[in-house]
C-alpha positions, 0 to 999 in steps of 0.5 A: 498526486498526494494521497489525501487528494484522491477519492475517498473510496480509492484512498480506503482501498490503498490503505487496506492494501499497503503499509503506510507511514504514520504521517500520511500527509507526506504520502504520494501516489503514482499513476498506478495508485501505488503509494510512496514517500519522497525521502532525500529526493528518492521515492520509497514505495510502501510495501504490500500488506500480507493479507493483500497477497493471494491466499494471504501470502506466498508461504501459505500456498498449498497449506491445508486448514484442518 
């Protein structure tokens, strides 16, 4: 299913969590709403944004804000 064809609330959530290519018309989503592009017949999944990870990423685990 194409990204542009899903509900606007879910599309906004996907855009907030993932790094999407500039040409969003080519982006599709799988059954778990993970966005990907098909390039030369291969699915290339979009990467998560660091801010979408718990506590902003793995490297901040245990870090203190002083």
